[in-house]
C-alpha positions in Angstrom: 116.9 99.6 189.3 114.7 101.8 191.5 114.3 104.2 188.5 113.2 101.4 186.2 110.7 100.1 188.8 109.2 103.6 189.3 108.8 104.0 185.5 107.1 100.6 185.2 104.7 101.3 188.1 103.6 104.6 186.5 103.0 103.0 183.1 101.2 100.0 184.7 98.7 102.3 186.5 98.0 104.8 183.6 98.0 102.7 180.4 94.7 100.8 181.2 93.1 104.1 182.0 94.4 105.6 178.7 93.0 102.7 176.8 89.5 103.3 178.2 89.6 107.0 177.4 90.8 106.4 173.9 88.1 103.8 173.3 85.4 106.3 174.4 86.9 109.1 172.2 87.0 106.7 169.2 83.3 105.7 169.7 82.3 109.4 170.1 84.2 110.3 166.9 82.4 107.6 165.0 79.1 108.7 166.3 79.6 112.3 165.4 81.0 111.4 161.9 77.9 109.3 161.3 75.6 112.1 162.5 77.2 114.8 160.4 77.4 112.7 157.3 73.7 111.8 157.6 72.8 115.4 158.2 74.6 116.5 155.0 73.0 113.7 153.0 69.6 114.8 154.3 70.0 118.5 153.7 66.8 118.8 151.7 64.8 116.9 154.4 66.4 119.2 157.0 65.2 122.3 155.2 61.8 120.8 154.4 61.1 119.9 158.0 62.8 123.1 159.4 65.2 121.1 161.6 68.4 122.9 160.9 68.7 124.4 164.4 67.9 121.1 166.0 70.6 119.4 163.8 73.3 122.0 164.6 72.5 121.7 168.3 72.9 117.9 168.1 76.2 118.2 166.2 77.5 120.8 168.8 76.6 118.4 171.7 78.4 115.5 170.1 81.5 117.6 169.3 81.4 119.1 172.8 81.4 115.6 174.2 84.4 114.8 172.1 86.2 117.9 173.2 85.8 117.0 176.9 87.0 113.4 176.1 90.0 114.7 174.2 91.0 117.0 177.1 90.7 114.0 179.5 92.7 111.9 177.0 95.4 114.6 176.8 95.6 114.7 180.6 96.0 111.0 180.9 98.3 110.8 177.9 100.7 113.6 178.9 100.6 113.1 182.7 103.1 110.2 182.7 105.6 112.1 180.7 106.3 114.9 183.2 106.5 112.3 185.9 108.9 110.1 183.8 110.8 113.3 182.8 111.2 114.3 186.5 112.5 110.9 187.7 115.8 111.1 185.7 116.3 114.7 186.8 115.7 113.6 190.4 118.2 110.8 189.9 120.7 113.2 188.4 120.1 115.6 191.3 120.8 112.8 193.8 123.9 111.8 192.0 125.1 115.4 191.8 124.4 115.9 195.5 126.2 112.7 196.3 129.2 113.8 194.3 129.3 117.1 196.3 129.1 115.2 199.5 131.7 112.6 198.5 134.1 115.4 197.3 133.8 117.2 200.6 131.5 120.0 199.5 133.5 120.9 196.4 130.9 120.7 193.6 132.0 120.5 190.0 130.1 122.1 187.1 129.6 118.9 185.2 126.6 117.5 187.2 124.8 120.8 187.2 125.4 121.3 183.5 124.0 117.8 182.7 120.9 118.5 184.8 120.3 121.8 183.1 120.6 120.3 179.6 118.3 117.4 180.4 115.7 119.7 181.8 115.9 122.0 178.7 115.5 119.1 176.4 112.4 117.8 178.3 110.8 121.3 178.3 111.3 121.6 174.6 109.5 118.3 174.0 106.6 119.4 176.2 106.2 122.7 174.4 106.0 120.9 171.0 103.3 118.5 172.4 101.3 121.4 173.7 101.5 123.2 170.4 100.3 120.0 168.6 97.3 119.7 170.9 96.2 123.3 170.4 96.5 122.8 166.6 94.2 119.7 166.8 91.6 121.6 168.7 91.8 124.4 166.2 91.3 121.9 163.4 88.2 120.5 165.0 86.8 123.9 165.6 87.3 124.9 161.9 85.4 121.8 160.8 82.5 122.7 163.1 82.4 126.2 161.6 82.2 124.7 158.2 79.3 122.5 159.2 77.4 125.5 160.6 78.1 127.3 157.3 76.5 124.5 155.3 73.4 124.2 157.5 72.9 127.9 158.2 70.0 129.4 156.3 71.2 133.0 156.5 72.3 134.8 153.3 71.0 131.8 151.2 68.9 132.5 148.2 66.1 130.2 149.3 65.5 131.7 152.7 62.5 134.0 153.5 63.3 137.5 154.7 60.0 137.9 156.5 59.3 138.2 160.2 55.6 137.7 160.4 54.4 134.6 162.3 52.3 132.1 160.4 49.7 130.1 162.4 47.1 128.8 160.1 45.8 129.0 156.5 42.6 131.0 156.3 42.3 131.7 152.6 43.1 130.2 149.2 46.8 130.3 148.1 47.4 132.4 145.0 50.3 132.3 142.5 50.5 135.8 140.9 52.6 136.1 137.7 55.3 133.8 139.3 58.5 133.1 137.4 61.6 131.2 138.5 65.1 131.0 137.2 67.6 128.7 138.9 70.5 130.4 137.1 69.6 134.1 137.4 69.3 134.5 133.6 66.6 134.3 130.9 66.4 130.5 131.2 63.1 130.3 133.2 62.0 127.0 134.9 58.6 128.7 135.5 57.0 131.3 133.3 54.5 133.9 134.5 52.3 131.4 136.4 48.9 132.6 137.7 46.6 130.1 139.4 44.9 129.4 142.8 45.3 126.5 145.2 41.9 126.3 146.9 41.9 125.9 150.7 40.9 122.5 151.9 40.9 121.0 148.4 43.1 118.7 146.4 45.1 120.2 143.5 47.1 117.9 141.2 50.1 118.9 139.1 50.5 116.9 135.9 53.2 117.1 133.2 56.2 115.5 131.6 59.6 115.6 133.3 61.0 119.1 133.3 57.5 120.7 133.0 57.9 122.6 136.3 56.1 120.5 138.8 59.1 120.2 141.2 59.9 123.9 140.8 56.4 124.8 142.0 56.9 122.6 145.1 60.4 124.1 145.7 58.8 127.6 145.7 55.9 126.5 147.9 58.2 124.9 150.5 60.5 128.0 150.5 63.6 126.3 149.1 63.7 129.1 146.5 62.0 132.5 146.1 60.3 133.6 142.8 62.4 135.5 140.3 59.3 137.5 139.6 55.8 137.7 141.0 54.4 136.6 144.3 52.9 133.7 146.2 50.0 135.0 148.3 49.1 133.2 151.6 46.2 134.7 153.5 46.5 137.6 151.1 50.1 138.3 152.1 53.3 137.5 150.2 54.7 134.2 151.4 58.1 135.8 151.8 56.7 138.0 154.6 56.2 134.9 156.9 58.8 133.3 159.1 60.1 130.2 157.2 60.1 128.0 160.3 56.5 128.8 161.1 55.4 128.1 157.5 57.2 124.8 157.3 55.7 123.6 160.6 52.3 123.6 158.8 53.6 121.6 155.8 54.0 117.8 155.4 56.0 116.6 152.4 56.3 113.1 151.0 58.6 112.9 148.0 59.7 110.1 145.7 63.3 110.4 146.9 62.7 109.3 150.5 65.5 109.8 153.0 65.5 107.4 156.0 68.0 107.8 158.8 70.2 105.0 160.2 68.1 104.8 163.3 65.1 103.0 164.7 61.8 103.2 162.8 60.2 104.9 165.8 62.8 107.7 165.7 62.5 108.1 162.0 58.7 108.5 162.3 59.1 111.0 165.1 61.6 113.1 163.1 59.2 115.9 162.3 57.5 115.8 165.7 59.7 114.4 168.5 56.9 114.8 171.1 54.5 112.4 169.3 53.3 109.6 171.5 53.7 105.9 170.6 49.9 105.7 170.0 50.1 108.6 167.5 53.0 107.0 165.7 51.1 103.7 165.4 48.0 105.4 164.2 49.9 107.2 161.5 51.7 104.0 160.5 48.4 102.3 160.1 47.1 105.0 157.9 50.2 104.7 155.7 49.8 100.9 155.5 53.1 100.5 157.4 52.1 99.1 160.7 51.8 95.5 159.5 55.2 95.2 158.0 56.8 97.1 160.9 55.5 94.5 163.4 56.9 91.8 161.2 60.4 93.2 161.6 62.7 91.6 164.3 62.4 94.5 166.8 59.2 96.1 165.5 59.2 99.9 165.9 62.7 99.7 167.5 64.2 98.0 164.4 67.3 100.0 163.1 66.8 100.2 159.4 70.4 100.8 158.3 72.0 103.6 156.2 69.3 105.3 154.1 67.0 102.5 155.1 68.7 99.9 153.0 67.1 97.1 155.0 63.7 98.1 153.6 62.2 98.0 150.2 61.4 101.1 148.2 57.7 100.7 149.0 58.3 100.3 152.7 60.5 103.4 152.8 57.8 105.4 151.0 55.2 104.2 153.6 57.5 105.4 156.4 57.9 108.8 154.7 54.1 109.1 154.4 53.6 108.1 158.1 56.3 110.6 159.1 54.4 113.4 157.3 51.0 112.3 158.8 52.5 112.4 162.3 53.1 116.2 161.9 49.4 116.7 161.4 50.1 119.4 158.8 47.6 121.8 157.5 49.1 121.5 154.1 50.1 118.2 152.6 52.4 117.8 149.6 52.5 114.4 147.9 55.3 114.4 145.3 55.0 110.9 143.6 54.3 109.6 147.1 53.0 106.2 146.0 55.2 105.6 143.0 57.1 102.7 144.6 53.9 100.9 145.9 52.0 98.0 144.4 48.5 98.6 143.2 46.8 97.1 146.3 48.9 99.1 148.7 48.4 102.2 146.7 44.6 101.8 146.7 44.6 101.3 150.5 46.7 104.4 151.0 44.5 106.4 148.7 41.5 105.4 150.9 43.4 106.4 154.1 44.4 109.8 152.5 40.8 110.5 151.6 40.1 110.6 155.3 43.2 112.5 156.2 42.7 115.1 153.4 39.5 116.4 154.9 40.0 119.9 156.2 43.4 120.1 154.6 44.9 121.7 151.6 46.7 119.0 149.4 49.0 119.3 146.5 49.7 116.1 144.5 52.4 115.6 141.9 51.7 112.4 139.9 52.6 110.6 136.7 49.9 108.0 137.1 46.8 109.9 136.3 44.5 107.2 137.9 45.8 108.5 141.3 44.5 112.0 140.8 41.2 111.5 139.0 39.3 112.5 142.1 41.3 115.8 142.6 39.2 119.0 142.9 41.6 120.7 140.4 44.2 119.5 137.9 46.9 121.8 136.5 48.6 120.5 133.3 52.1 121.9 133.0 54.4 122.2 129.9 57.8 123.9 129.8 57.1 125.9 132.9 53.6 127.1 131.9 50.0 126.0 132.9 48.5 124.9 129.6 45.3 123.3 130.9 43.3 123.6 134.1 40.1 121.8 135.3 38.7 118.6 136.8 39.4 115.1 135.4 36.1 115.0 133.5 36.3 118.5 132.1 39.9 117.9 130.9 38.9 114.7 129.2 36.0 116.5 127.6 38.4 119.1 126.1 40.3 116.3 124.4 43.7 118.1 124.6 47.0 117.2 126.3 45.5 115.7 129.5 43.1 113.6 127.5 46.0 112.3 125.4 48.0 111.4 128.5 45.0 109.6 129.9 44.4 107.7 126.7 48.1 106.7 126.5 48.3 105.4 130.1 45.0 103.6 129.8 46.2 101.8 126.7 49.4 100.8 128.4 47.5 99.4 131.4 45.2 97.5 129.0 48.2 95.9 127.3 
């Protein structure tokens, strides 16, 4: 009876504590799984904004927290067992001692043998449990190494090898005989491109799907390096500069917008965590997002759900635009940035961008030619080559591909 009461008391004291620890471990595991899953889904955004190190640090912190909690759980989980294992041995020891006393000091081998066998069995169980715990820690460690391998930029074909710091753009950007193959064979996505992106001017890229517009953006951001030729920045090959420095000066708004399952405020601060609330609001107003944000239940603190599913496509694009504006980049890339907006919102954003584009170098990828009619330069691409180049008026005057695109879209609008 005394043994049963002792066992019950130990369980009564430790089980509630174990439940609390397990609850915290489960919550942390869910949090880390969500974080890692989102990070993998947003790999392109991570590379575009240069936040790989920040993401890996965040994952390490979460997994470190889980490791500490697992150690605490192991302590609470395995602590009762040695105690409960010891109690029967103590009881057997008492019985064996009593037997010796009652037999007048003549001990038999049986009580000692039983005590030894029980202790051996308990020790074997503990060794197996310890081995399982070590295996689990090794398994978690292997997963973390795999995550770092995915996010790490070293030895990847799209990483720059340069060491020179990049601070600001002082000259025009030049593409010199640039070619690109994604498959390292003769199938070229870009073919011997030579053109200039004038500093503090707007350059538009136009062409059908597969013409090479996105490939130019990939090279410009640093996701890939040219198969042949060079991109010159301040008269130096782009590959000479540190990739993180270069990307700090670039803001990208793409058609495929990724929104984190977090508050709107944290989504907007993603590229610049130090931004003040006033700066966030100012950028949201410029992107025509402030009004709809205030209409949400919790305003800027509203959690938007996985990939922003609680928002419309147009609202997500406005947030992406505001996120890019908050960075105050010297170079702005708009890759179909207003494709999901209605005509009125698009017009308002175009007006806001006209102010923002002053003293900045802008690259615009667009299918709707009406959005790039005021561009300083338009490049018409076809099958990886520049087939026309000029302003909106000059290209219309030439009466070639651009003029046909314009006529086709104008007739569709008229209908």
